[in-house]
Each structure stands twice: as structure tokens, then as C-alpha cells.
C-alpha positions as CSV (number, residue, x, y, z in Angstrom):
1,M,118.0,123.1,93.6
2,A,118.7,121.6,97.0
3,E,118.0,118.2,98.4
4,Q,117.0,117.1,101.8
5,V,117.4,113.4,102.5
6,R,114.9,111.4,105.3
7,D,114.8,108.4,106.3
8,T,111.5,106.2,106.2
9,D,110.1,103.7,108.2
10,S,110.7,101.5,105.8
11,G,114.4,101.9,105.6
12,T,114.2,103.4,102.8
13,Q,115.5,107.1,101.8
14,N,113.3,109.6,100.2
15,V,114.8,112.3,98.5
16,S,113.1,115.7,99.0
17,R,113.9,118.6,97.1
18,L,114.0,121.8,98.3
19,I,111.8,124.9,96.6
20,R,112.2,128.3,96.2
21,L,109.2,131.0,96.4
22,K,108.8,131.9,92.7
23,E,109.0,127.2,91.7
24,V,105.8,127.6,94.8
25,Q,104.3,130.4,93.3
26,H,104.2,128.9,89.9
27,R,103.6,125.2,90.8
28,V,100.3,126.2,93.3
29,G,99.2,129.3,91.6
30,L,99.6,132.0,94.4
31,G,100.9,134.9,95.2
32,R,104.1,136.0,97.9
33,S,101.1,137.5,100.4
34,T,98.2,134.6,99.8
35,I,100.5,131.5,100.6
36,Y,102.8,133.9,103.7
37,R,99.0,134.9,105.0
38,W,98.1,131.1,104.4
39,I,100.8,129.9,106.1
40,S,100.3,132.4,109.8
41,E,96.4,130.8,109.2
42,G,97.9,126.8,108.6
43,H,96.5,126.8,105.6
44,F,99.9,126.1,103.4
45,P,102.9,124.4,104.4
46,R,105.5,126.3,106.3
47,P,108.9,127.2,104.8
48,V,112.2,125.5,106.3
49,Q,115.0,128.5,107.0
50,L,118.2,127.6,105.3
51,G,119.7,130.5,106.6
52,G,119.9,134.8,106.8
53,H,116.5,135.2,105.2
54,A,116.6,132.3,103.1
55,V,113.3,130.3,103.1
56,A,112.2,126.8,101.5
57,W,110.0,124.5,101.3
58,Q,110.0,120.9,101.0
59,E,108.3,119.9,97.2
60,S,106.8,116.7,98.7
61,E,104.9,118.6,101.3
62,V,103.8,121.6,98.0
63,E,103.0,118.0,96.7
64,E,101.3,116.5,99.4
65,W,99.7,120.2,99.4
66,I,98.5,120.1,96.4
67,R,97.5,117.1,96.3
68,R,95.0,116.9,99.2
69,R,93.6,120.4,97.7
70,I,92.8,118.6,93.7
71,Q,90.7,116.0,96.6
72,D,89.4,118.0,98.4
73,S,87.1,120.4,95.4
């Protein structure tokens, strides 16, 4: 899997993996069409363009979405 390094305000670095659609589907238990519909409605994190038609999601954003869903239920 690809990784992305980003700086935080504290000066430390967090590594956020980029995960592809099949992994996202596995983690959230939703189908492709539901994920893309929820993205268009603003209810799910947007993917990152990797080039061409390839996209991936930041693992940390998907995990945060899952955490919020559990917390709100």
C-alpha cells in the first residue's frame, strides 16, 4: 500500500496509508455504489487521485468516519 507523510501542528509526523476501494468496502461493509453516492452527498470521505482513473482513500479519514458512525449510534 502507498503511504503519505504529513506534518502535524506539534511538529511530529503521522503516516497515513492510502487504501484502495476493495479495502474500504471491506472495512465499512458498504458496496461501491453506496460509497460513491455517499461521497457525492458529502457523507463519506473523498478519495485521493493517484493518476489516471486510480484513486485511494486516506486510511485515517476512513477510520475517523467509522469511529464517528459508531459514536453516533
